[in-house]
C-alpha positions in Angstrom: 5.8 -23.4 25.0 2.1 -23.1 24.6 -0.6 -25.0 26.5 -0.8 -28.6 25.3 -4.4 -28.2 24.3 -3.3 -25.9 21.5 -2.1 -29.1 19.7 -5.3 -30.8 18.9 -5.8 -34.5 18.8 -8.4 -36.3 16.8 -6.2 -36.4 13.8 -5.7 -32.6 13.6 -2.1 -32.6 14.9 -1.0 -34.3 11.7 -2.4 -31.5 9.6 0.5 -29.2 8.8 -0.3 -25.6 8.2 0.7 -24.7 4.6 1.9 -21.2 4.5 1.5 -18.8 1.5 4.8 -19.9 0.0 3.3 -23.0 -1.4 1.8 -22.4 -4.8 -0.9 -23.6 -7.1 -2.3 -22.5 -10.4 -3.3 -18.9 -10.2 -6.7 -18.1 -11.6 -7.7 -14.8 -10.1 -11.0 -13.8 -11.7 -10.9 -10.1 -11.1 -12.1 -7.3 -13.3 -10.6 -3.8 -13.0 -12.9 -2.9 -10.1 -15.4 -4.7 -7.9 -18.3 -3.0 -9.6 -17.3 -4.3 -13.0 -16.8 -7.8 -11.7 -20.2 -7.8 -10.0 -21.9 -6.5 -13.1 -20.3 -9.1 -15.2 -21.3 -12.0 -12.9 -24.9 -10.8 -12.6 -25.1 -10.5 -16.4 -24.2 -14.1 -16.5 -27.0 -15.0 -14.2 -24.7 -16.2 -11.4 -26.3 -17.1 -8.1 -25.2 -15.0 -5.1 -24.7 -15.5 -1.4 -25.1 -13.0 1.5 -21.9 -11.2 0.6 -23.6 -9.5 -2.4 -24.9 -6.9 0.0 -21.5 -5.9 1.2 -19.3 -3.0 -0.2 -15.9 -4.6 0.4 -14.2 -5.6 -3.0 -12.8 -8.7 -1.3 -16.2 -9.8 0.0 -17.8 -9.1 -3.4 -15.2 -11.4 -5.0 -16.7 -14.2 -3.0 -20.3 -13.2 -3.4 -20.9 -15.6 -6.3 -19.4 -18.8 -4.8 -21.5 -21.8 -3.8 -20.3 -21.4 -0.1 -23.0 -19.8 2.0 -20.7 -17.0 3.2 -21.9 -14.6 5.9 -20.2 -11.3 6.8 -18.8 -10.9 10.3 -21.8 -10.1 12.5 -23.5 -11.0 15.8 -26.2 -12.8 13.8 -23.7 -15.2 12.3 -22.4 -16.3 15.7 -25.9 -16.5 17.1 -26.7 -18.9 14.2 -23.6 -21.0 15.0 -24.8 -21.3 18.6 -28.4 -22.2 17.6 -27.3 -24.7 15.0 -24.5 -26.1 17.2 -21.9 -25.7 14.4 -18.3 -24.6 14.5 -17.5 -21.4 12.6 -15.1 -21.4 9.7 -13.6 -17.9 9.4 -11.7 -17.0 6.2 -9.7 -13.8 6.3 -7.9 -12.2 3.3 -7.9 -9.1 1.1 -8.8 -8.4 -2.5 -5.3 -8.1 -3.9 -4.0 -11.2 -2.2 -2.6 -13.7 -4.7 -3.0 -16.8 -2.6 -6.4 -15.8 -1.5 -7.4 -16.0 -5.2 -5.9 -19.4 -5.5 -7.7 -20.9 -2.5 -10.9 -19.2 -3.5 -10.9 -20.9 -6.9 -9.5 -24.2 -5.8 -11.7 -24.7 -2.7 -14.5 -22.2 -2.4 -15.6 -22.6 -6.0 -15.5 -26.4 -5.6 -19.0 -27.7 -5.3 -18.1 -30.7 -3.1 -16.1 -28.6 -0.6 -18.8 -25.9 -0.6 -21.5 -28.5 0.1 -19.5 -29.9 3.0 -18.9 -26.4 4.4 -22.5 -25.5 4.1 -23.7 -28.6 5.9 -21.3 -28.6 8.8 -20.0 -25.1 9.4 -21.1 -21.5 9.6 -18.9 -19.8 7.1 -17.8 -16.2 7.7 -15.6 -14.1 5.3 -13.7 -11.1 6.5 -11.7 -8.4 4.7 -8.6 -7.9 6.8 -8.3 -4.3 5.6 -11.8 -3.4 6.7 -11.5 -5.3 10.0 -7.9 -5.1 11.2 -9.1 -5.8 14.7 -10.5 -9.2 13.7 -7.4 -9.9 11.6 -4.9 -9.1 14.4 -6.4 -11.3 17.0 -6.8 -14.3 14.8 -3.4 -13.8 13.2 -1.9 -13.9 16.7 -3.8 -17.1 17.3 -2.6 -18.6 14.0 1.0 -17.7 14.8 0.6 -19.2 18.2 -0.7 -22.5 16.8 1.5 -22.9 13.8 4.5 -20.7 14.3 3.7 -18.7 11.2 1.0 -16.8 9.5 -0.2 -15.3 6.2 -3.3 -14.9 4.0 -5.6 -16.4 3.3 -6.1 -17.1 7.0 -8.3 -20.1 7.8 -9.5 -20.2 11.4 -12.0 -22.3 13.2 -14.0 -20.8 16.1 -16.6 -21.5 18.7 -19.8 -19.5 18.7 -18.2 -17.2 21.4 -15.5 -16.2 18.9 -12.7 -18.1 20.6 -10.4 -19.9 18.1 -9.5 -23.6 18.5 -7.6 -24.3 15.2 -6.0 -22.2 12.5 -3.9 -22.3 9.4 -3.4 -20.4 6.1 -3.6 -21.8 2.6 -4.6 -25.4 2.1 -4.8 -27.3 -1.2 -8.3 -28.5 -1.9 -7.4 -32.2 -1.5 -4.4 -34.1 -0.2 -1.5 -34.3 -2.6 2.2 -35.4 -2.3 1.7 -36.1 1.4 0.2 -32.7 2.1 -3.3 -32.7 3.7 -6.1 -31.1 1.8 -8.7 -28.6 2.9 -11.5 -31.2 2.6 -9.5 -33.6 4.8 -9.1 -30.8 7.4 -12.8 -30.0 7.4 -13.7 -33.7 7.9 -11.2 -34.1 10.7 -12.6 -31.0 12.5 -16.2 -32.2 12.0 -15.2 -35.6 13.6 -13.6 -33.8 16.5 -16.7 -31.6 16.9 -19.0 -34.6 17.0 -16.9 -37.0 19.1 -14.9 -34.8 21.5 -16.2 -31.2 21.5 -14.9 -30.7 25.0 -11.3 -31.0 23.7 -12.0 -28.2 21.2 -13.5 -26.0 23.9 -10.5 -26.6 26.2 -8.1 -25.8 23.3 -10.0 -22.6 22.6 -9.7 -21.5 26.2 -6.0 -22.2 26.2 -5.4 -20.3 23.1 -7.5 -17.3 24.3 -5.6 -17.3 27.6 -2.3 -17.2 25.6 -3.6 -14.2 23.5 -4.5 -12.3 26.7 -1.0 -12.8 28.0 0.4 -11.6 24.6 -1.9 -8.5 24.7 -0.9 -7.5 28.2 1.5 -4.6 27.9 1.8 -2.4 31.0 4.3 -0.1 32.6 7.3 -1.9 34.1 8.7 1.1 35.9 11.8 0.9 33.6 12.2 4.1 31.5 13.7 3.4 28.1 16.9 5.5 27.5 19.3 6.2 24.7 21.1 2.9 25.2 18.2 1.2 23.5 18.8 3.3 20.4 22.4 1.9 20.3 21.1 -1.7 20.9 18.6 -1.3 18.1 21.3 0.0 15.7 23.5 -3.0 16.5 20.6 -5.5 15.9 19.6 -3.8 12.6 23.2 -3.5 11.4 23.8 -7.2 12.1 21.0 -8.2 9.7 22.2 -5.8 6.9 22.9 -7.4 3.5 26.2 -5.8 2.5 25.9 -7.3 -1.0 22.5 -6.1 -2.1 21.2 -3.8 0.6 18.2 -4.5 2.8 17.9 -6.4 6.0 17.6 -10.2 6.4 17.4 -12.8 3.8 14.9 -13.3 0.9 12.1 -12.6 0.6 13.0 -9.0 1.2 10.4 -6.5 2.4 11.1 -2.7 2.3 9.9 -2.0 5.9 10.3 1.8 5.8 10.1 2.1 9.6 13.7 0.9 9.6 14.8 3.7 7.2 12.9 6.2 9.5 14.9 5.1 12.5 18.3 4.8 10.8 18.1 8.3 9.2 17.3 9.8 12.6 19.8 7.8 14.4 22.6 8.7 12.0 22.4 12.5 12.6 22.9 13.1 16.3 25.0 9.8 16.7 27.2 10.8 13.8 26.7 7.3 12.3 27.6 7.6 8.7 27.2 3.8 8.4 23.5 4.0 9.4 23.0 6.7 6.7 24.8 4.7 4.1 22.9 1.5 4.8 19.7 3.4 4.2 20.9 5.1 1.0 22.4 1.9 -0.4 19.2 -0.1 0.3 17.0 2.6 -1.3 19.3 2.8 -4.4 19.1 -1.0 -4.8 15.4 -1.1 -4.4 14.9 1.7 -6.9 17.1 -0.1 -9.5 15.3 -3.5 -9.0 12.2 -5.1 -10.4 10.3 -4.3 -7.2 10.3 -0.8 -8.5 7.9 -0.4 -11.5 10.4 1.0 -14.0 7.8 2.2 -16.4 4.7 3.3 -14.4 6.2 4.2 -11.1 5.5 3.0 -7.6 6.7 -0.1 -5.8 5.5 -3.6 -5.6 4.9 -5.3 -2.3 8.2 -7.1 -1.8 11.0 -9.0 -3.5 11.1 -12.8 -3.5 14.8 -12.8 -4.1 17.7 -11.1 -2.3 18.6 -8.8 -5.2 15.2 -6.9 -5.3 14.7 -8.2 -8.9 11.6 -10.4 -8.8 8.7 -8.8 -7.0 5.4 -10.0 -5.6 3.5 -7.7 -8.0 0.7 -6.2 -5.8 1.0 -2.5 -5.1 -0.3 -1.3 -1.7 -1.1 2.3 -0.8 0.7 2.1 2.5 3.9 1.1 0.8 3.8 4.0 -1.7 3.1 6.5 1.2 6.0 5.4 3.4 8.5 4.8 0.7 7.8 8.2 -0.8 8.7 9.7 2.6 11.8 7.5 2.8 13.1 8.7 -0.6 12.3 12.3 0.2 14.2 12.1 3.5 17.1 10.3 1.7 17.2 13.3 -0.7 17.2 15.8 2.1 20.0 13.9 3.9 22.2 13.3 0.8 21.1 15.9 -1.8 21.4 13.2 -4.5 18.8 14.0 -7.3 17.9 10.3 -8.0 16.2 10.1 -4.6 14.1 13.2 -5.4 13.2 11.6 -8.8 12.1 8.3 -7.3 9.9 10.1 -4.7 8.3 12.1 -7.4 7.8 9.0 -9.4 5.9 7.3 -6.5 3.7 10.3 -5.9 2.9 10.6 -9.6 2.0 6.9 -9.8 -0.5 7.4 -6.9 -1.9 10.6 -8.5 -2.4 8.8 -11.8 -3.7 5.4 -10.6 -4.8 5.4 -7.0 -6.5 8.7 -6.4 -10.3 9.0 -6.5 -11.9 11.9 -8.4 -13.3 13.3 -5.1 -9.8 13.2 -3.4 -9.4 10.0 -1.4 -6.8 7.4 -2.1 -7.6 3.8 -3.2 -6.2 0.9 -1.3 -4.3 -1.4 -3.7 -3.7 -2.8 -7.1 -3.6 -6.6 -7.5 -0.6 -8.8 -8.3 -2.7 -10.9 -10.7 -3.9 -9.8 -14.2 -5.0 -11.2 -17.5 -2.5 -12.1 -20.2 -2.9 -9.5 -23.0 -2.2 -12.3 -25.6 -4.5 -14.9 -24.0 -7.6 -13.5 -22.2 -8.2 -17.0 -20.6 -4.9 -16.9 -18.8 -4.7 -15.2 -15.4 -1.6 -15.0 -13.4 0.9 -13.0 -11.3 2.5 -10.0 -12.9 1.3 -10.5 -16.5 0.5 -6.8 -16.8 4.1 -5.9 -16.1 6.0 -8.6 -18.0 7.6 -8.4 -21.5 9.2 -10.7 -24.0 12.3 -9.5 -25.8 10.4 -9.8 -29.1 7.7 -7.5 -27.9 10.2 -4.9 -26.9 12.2 -5.0 -30.1 9.0 -4.8 -32.2 7.9 -1.6 -30.3 11.3 0.1 -30.0 13.0 -0.9 -33.2 16.7 0.0 -33.3 16.5 1.4 -29.7 15.6 -2.1 -28.5 19.2 -3.2 -28.0 20.0 -0.3 -25.8 16.9 -0.7 -23.7 17.4 -4.4 -23.3 21.0 -4.0 -22.2 20.1 -1.3 -19.7 17.1 -3.2 -18.3 18.5 -6.8 -18.3 16.1 -8.2 -21.0 16.9 -11.6 -22.3 15.4 -13.7 -25.1 14.9 -16.6 -22.6 13.5 -14.3 -19.8 15.4 -12.9 -16.9 13.5 -14.0 -13.8 16.1 -14.8 -11.1 13.7 -16.7 -9.0 10.8 -18.5 -10.6 10.0 -21.7 -8.7 6.5 -22.0 -10.1 7.7 -21.3 -13.7 5.3 -18.4 -14.0 7.7 -16.1 -15.8 9.2 -18.4 -18.4 10.3 -16.4 -21.5 9.2 -13.2 -19.8 11.2 -10.3 -18.5 10.9 -8.2 -15.4 12.5 -4.8 -16.0 15.3 -3.8 -13.7 18.4 -1.6 -14.1 21.0 -4.2 -15.0 23.5 -1.5 -16.1 24.1 2.1 -15.4 23.8 5.0 -18.0 27.6 5.2 -18.1 28.0 1.5 -18.8 25.4 1.6 -21.5 27.0 4.6 -23.1 30.3 2.8 -23.3 28.7 -0.4 -24.6 27.0 1.5 -27.5 29.4 4.3 -28.1 27.0 7.1 -27.3 27.0 10.0 -24.9 25.4 9.5 -21.5 22.9 12.3 -22.4 21.9 10.5 -25.6 21.5 7.2 -23.7 19.2 9.0 -21.2 17.2 10.5 -24.0 16.7 7.1 -25.7 15.7 5.4 -22.5 13.2 8.1 -21.6 11.6 7.8 -25.1 11.6 4.0 -24.9 9.9 4.0 -21.5 7.2 6.2 -22.8 6.5 4.0 -25.8 6.4 0.8 -23.7 4.2 2.5 -21.1 1.7 3.5 -23.7 1.5 -0.1 -24.9 1.3 -1.4 -21.4 -1.5 0.9 -20.5 -3.6 -0.6 -23.3 -3.4 -4.1 -21.5 -6.1 -5.3 -19.1 -5.1 -3.6 -15.8 -4.9 -5.6 -12.5 -7.9 -5.4 -10.2 -8.1 -2.1 -8.3 -9.3 -2.2 -4.7 -11.2 1.1 -4.7 -12.1 1.2 -1.0 -10.7 4.2 0.9 -9.1 3.4 4.3 -8.7 6.2 6.8 -5.3 5.1 8.2 -3.7 4.6 4.8 -5.1 7.9 3.6 -3.4 9.5 6.6 -0.1 8.0 5.5 -0.6 9.2 2.0 -1.5 12.7 3.1 1.8 12.8 5.0 3.6 11.8 1.8 2.1 14.4 -0.4 2.4 17.1 2.2 6.1 16.2 2.6 6.5 16.1 -1.1 4.9 19.5 -1.5 7.6 20.8 0.9 10.7 19.0 -0.3 9.9 19.0 -4.1 8.1 22.4 -3.9 5.1 21.1 -5.8 1.8 23.0 -5.5 -0.1 20.1 -7.0 1.2 17.8 -4.3 -0.1 20.2 -1.7 -3.4 20.5 -3.4 -3.6 16.7 -3.5 -2.9 16.4 0.2 -5.5 19.0 1.1 -8.1 17.5 -1.2 -7.6 14.1 0.4 -7.8 15.5 3.9 -11.0 17.3 3.1 -12.4 14.1 1.6 -11.6 12.1 4.8 -13.1 14.8 7.1 -16.2 15.0 5.0 -16.8 11.3 4.4 -15.1 9.4 7.2 -15.6 11.7 10.2 -18.8 11.8 12.2 -19.2 15.4 13.5 -21.9 14.3 15.9 -19.7 11.9 17.8 -16.4 13.4 16.7 -15.2 9.9 15.7 -13.7 8.3 12.6 -15.0 5.5 10.4 -12.6 2.9 9.1 -13.4 2.8 5.4 -15.4 4.4 2.6 -16.6 2.8 -0.6 -19.5 3.3 -3.0 -21.1 6.1 -0.9 -20.9 4.1 2.4 -18.7 4.9 5.4 -18.4 1.8 7.7 -16.6 0.4 10.7 -15.4 2.1 13.9 -12.1 3.9 13.5 -9.1 1.9 14.9 -6.0 3.2 16.6 -4.1 3.4 13.3 -6.9 5.4 11.7 -6.6 8.1 14.4 -2.8 8.0 14.7 -2.0 7.9 11.0 -4.5 10.6 10.1 -3.3 12.8 12.9 0.3 12.4 11.6 -0.9 13.3 8.1 -2.7 16.4 9.4 0.3 17.6 11.3 2.5 17.3 8.2 -0.2 19.0 6.2 -0.2 21.9 8.6 3.5 22.3 8.2 3.2 22.2 4.4 0.1 24.4 4.1 0.4 26.8 7.1 -3.4 26.3 7.4 -4.1 26.1 11.2 -7.3 24.2 10.5 -5.3 21.0 10.2 -3.4 21.5 13.5 -6.8 22.1 15.2 -8.3 19.0 13.6 -5.2 16.9 14.6 -5.6 18.1 18.2 -9.3 17.3 18.3 -8.8 13.8 16.9 -6.1 13.1 19.4 -8.4 14.0 22.2 -11.0 11.5 20.8 -8.3 8.9 20.4 -7.3 9.3 24.1 -10.9 9.0 25.2 -11.8 5.9 23.2 -8.5 4.0 23.1 -6.2 4.9 25.9 -5.5 2.2 28.5 -5.8 4.4 31.5 -4.8 1.6 33.9 -1.8 0.1 32.2 -0.7 2.7 29.6 -0.6 2.7 25.9 -3.5 2.5 23.5 -5.8 -0.4 22.6 -6.1 -1.2 18.9 -9.9 -1.0 19.0 -12.6 0.8 20.9 -14.2 -1.0 23.8 -17.4 -1.6 21.9 -16.2 -4.7 20.1 -17.0 -8.3 21.0 -13.7 -10.0 20.4 -12.2 -12.3 23.0 -9.2 -10.1 23.6 -8.6 -6.4 23.3 -5.1 -6.1 21.6 -2.3 -3.6 21.7 -0.2 -3.5 18.6 3.5 -3.8 19.4 5.3 -4.4 16.1 6.4 -1.9 13.5 6.2 -4.0 10.4 4.9 -3.2 6.9 2.9 -0.5 8.6 4.1 1.2 11.8 2.2 0.2 15.0 -0.5 2.6 16.0 1.1 3.0 19.4 4.4 4.1 17.9 2.8 6.8 15.7 0.5 7.9 18.5 3.5 8.4 20.9 5.3 10.6 18.3 2.1 12.5 17.5 1.6 13.3 21.2 5.2 14.6 21.5 4.8 16.8 18.4 1.5 18.1 19.6 2.8 18.9 23.1 5.4 21.1 21.6 3.0 22.6 19.0 0.1 23.3 21.4 1.7 23.5 24.8 -0.1 20.5 26.2 2.5 19.1 28.6 0.1 16.4 29.8 0.3 14.9 26.3 4.0 14.8 26.5 3.6 12.8 29.7 1.1 10.5 28.0 3.6 9.9 25.2 6.3 9.1 27.7 3.9 6.6 29.4 3.1 5.0 26.1 6.7 4.5 25.3 7.4 3.1 28.8 4.4 0.7 28.4 6.3 -1.1 25.7 9.7 -0.9 27.5 9.8 -4.7 27.9 9.2 -5.3 24.2 11.8 -2.8 23.0 14.3 -3.8 25.7 14.1 -7.4 24.7 14.2 -6.7 20.9 14.3 -3.0 20.1 14.5 -3.7 16.3 10.9 -4.9 16.5 9.7 -1.3 17.2 11.9 1.1 15.3 9.1 3.6 15.0 8.6 3.6 18.7 12.4 4.2 19.1 12.0 7.2 16.8 9.5 8.5 19.3 11.9 7.7 22.1 14.7 9.6 20.3 12.3 12.6 19.8 11.4 12.5 23.5 15.1 12.4 24.6 16.1 15.2 22.2 15.3 18.8 22.5 13.4 19.5 19.3 14.3 22.7 17.4 11.3 25.0 17.0 11.3 26.9 13.8 8.6 29.6 13.9 7.9 31.7 10.8 6.0 34.9 11.2 4.4 36.1 7.9 1.4 36.1 5.6 0.9 32.5 4.6 0.0 33.6 1.1 3.1 35.7 0.5 6.0 34.6 -1.6 8.6 35.5 1.1 6.8 33.3 3.6 6.7 30.4 1.2 10.4 30.8 0.4 11.3 30.9 4.1 9.2 27.7 4.8 10.8 26.0 1.7 14.3 26.7 3.1 13.5 24.6 6.2 12.9 21.6 4.0 16.2 21.7 2.3 17.8 19.8 5.2 17.1 16.6 7.0 16.4 17.9 10.5 15.3 14.9 12.5 13.8 16.6 15.5 12.0 19.8 14.6 8.7 21.6 15.1 7.6 24.0 12.4 5.0 26.6 13.4 3.6 29.7 11.8 2.7 33.1 13.4 0.4 35.3 11.5 -2.8 37.3 11.9 -5.0 34.9 10.1 -8.0 32.9 11.3 -7.2 30.6 14.1 -4.2 32.4 15.3 -5.9 33.4 18.6 -6.4 29.6 19.2 -2.7 28.9 18.9 -1.6 32.0 20.8 -3.7 31.0 23.8 -2.0 27.6 23.8 1.5 29.0 23.1 1.6 32.6 24.4 5.2 33.0 23.1 3.7 33.1 19.6 2.1 36.5 20.3 5.6 38.1 20.6 7.0 36.7 17.4 6.3 39.1 14.6 7.5 40.1 11.2 10.5 42.4 11.1 10.4 45.3 8.6 7.2 43.8 7.2 9.1 40.8 5.9 8.6 37.1 6.6 10.7 36.4 9.6 12.1 33.1 11.0 12.8 32.4 14.6 14.9 29.3 15.4 14.4 28.3 19.0 15.2 25.6 21.6 12.8 25.3 24.5 11.3 28.5 23.0 14.4 30.4 23.7 15.0 32.0 20.3 18.0 33.2 18.4 17.9 36.5 16.7 15.3 36.6 14.0 16.3 36.4 10.3 14.4 37.7 7.3 16.8 36.4 4.6 16.2 32.7 3.5 19.9 32.3 2.9 20.6 33.4 6.5 18.1 30.9 7.7 19.8 28.3 5.5 23.1 29.0 7.3 21.5 29.0 10.7 19.9 25.6 10.2 22.9 24.1 8.6 
C-alpha cells in the first residue's frame, strides 16, 4: 500500500488513468525524417515554440503546436517557481503511436493549449534522450496508477517532485471517461484551493520512490538455486501453443532467451533450449517479423505473433539478432542463421548512418499510399489481396496461400478496425504444405516465393516510408555493435565486421569526450548532448568486448577497460553497491538504480557481466569482486522474483562457472588465425573468454596485465589455439579441426 496522500482528493481521485491500450483516430503527421518535417512546416509559415531549437526528432514534432512547450531545463523550473504554477511534464518518443494521437487530439487543440499556457509550465521530454527523467517519473506513474506507458503525463512541483500522473487521456470526457481538459481544470482547482495537499502528496510519492531506489547488499550471496528458481518461474509462464511467455500482448524480451540458452547447457535442460528455439521459430514465422524487408516490429498484440505493433526499434534488432545467432550456434538449424542475417541486413539498409552510427527507430504510423490524407498504423506494411495478385500475376495464389492472405483481410486482432480488408504477411503454411497444395517441388515453391518477395518489396519501397528517428544513441549503438560483431564471427561476414568497427569509430569520435573521458548520450545533426547514463557505458563496453573478439584489434579491449574505469568513478554506489543509472550531477528528486531486465537489459546486469569478462581478460581481480558485489546488491530482488532479472542471472551463472579461456596465438591478418577464430564460433559456448596473443601493437599492454600471454606462442609458425581453465592450458593445437573436437 502507498501513502494515502498519493490518492489525491479535490476530484482527482475519480480520474482514471487511461493506459495506451485505449485508442483514438491515429493522425501522425510525420515526414520521413525530422528535418523534412521541420522544413515542410516552416514552408507553410507555421508558428513555432521553444522546441524548434532542439535536435530531438520527438521534440521537433511538437515545435509547431500552440502549447508553449519548453525543453527540460533549470530555467523551466525556475519559471514555474516564479510564476507559482504547476509543471505539466509530457514524456514520449518520436515513434510512439499513442504519443502522436494525444499530440493531435490535445496539444494541437487551441482550447486545451490556451488552458495549458495560462495555468501550467509545459515541459516536453524525449524519453530516449533522457532515460533518467523517464525512469523516475515512470516509477511515479506506476506507483500512482498501477500501470504505465507513453505518452506519460505527469504533474510536478517546481522542485521536480511529482504529485499526479497518468498516460494517455482523450481530449474531452467521453463514454464516462474523463478528458484531458477535465483533468487540467481539476488540478488547477486543487492548486488554487488546497496546494498543501498537493505538496504533501508529492512528498509521499518521492519518499516511496526513494524506498524503491534503495538497493543495497543484504549479506546474502546469490547461488545456483536462484538459477533453478528462475527457470521454474519462466517455464510456468511459457505458452506451449504458440511459444513466448505470458499472454497477449507478447513482447520478445531477448534477455529471457539469453538466460535460457545459457541455463540449458550446464544444467542439461533440453526443455529450456526447446522453449527458446520454438519461440524464435514462431516469432520468425509471424507478422511481427517483417517478411519482406527484414527486422522485427516492437511486439505482437495477439498471442500468435501475427498482428504487430509496427514500430521498429534498434535495440530490438540488436538483441534479437544475437538471439537468433545463438540459436543457430546451439541448434545448427540454418533458418536461425538466415533470420539473423535478415535482421542485420535490414539495419544495414535502413538504420545505418553514412558515417557509421545506427539510427534509433522507424515509426509504426505511415501514410496510405492510395490516400495521402490518411495516416495510420502499419499502412506501409499492409496489402490487399487485389494488390498482390496484380503485382504477382499467376504466382499470387501460391504467395497468398503461403502468407495467409485473404480477400477480406487476415488481421487476427483488430479492435480499432484499422486493418479491415488489409493483410499482414505471416507464414501461414510451410514450403512443404505449399508444394503439396500446388503440385510443385519444394525447390520450385522456394524460388517462386523468393521472386515474389522481391517484386512486392520493390513496390513497397516506393511507398511513403514511416518516419525515421535519426538520432544516434550510445547505448543502443553498443547493442548493435555487439550484434554485428557476433554476426561477423558466426556468419563469417567481413562486411558485418566492417560495419561494427565503423560504428565503434563513429561513437568514439562523436560521442566520447577525450578531455573528460566521458560519454555523451546522443548525437544528431552534428550535436552530441546529454551525460552518458549507465546503459550507455555498459552497453558500449559490451559491444567493444564483442568487437575485440571478432576483430582481434586490442584497441577495443583497451577502450572497454578505460570506459569501465570511468563508469565506476561516475556511477558506482561505493556505499551500498551496484551502479546508479545517472551521474551525481543531475537535479532529479531521486537517484535510481535500474533493477529490471525488460525490453532492454538493466545497466547493472550488463555492467556485472562486463566486469566479470574484463577481470578474466585483463587480470583485474578487483573488478571480479565489484561484479560479485553488484550481483549481491540486487540479491533481494532476484531472490523474490528472479525472472525479473534474467540478464543479472546470466552474470551470476558466469560468476559461478569457471569460464573456458581460448587463447589464439597468431598474426591477426593471417588466414590460419581467422580460421582458428571462426572455429570457436561454431559452437554455443556459454561461458568463454577469447583472447589473442600476437606481436602486434598493444600486446605489451595485455601481457603486463596477463603475464601468461607472454608464454603462449605459435607452434611451427602456425596459428595456435590454447584451451585453458583458470589459465591452466591443454596441449596447443594448430589444426582448426582438432580445435573443433577439443571444444565440442
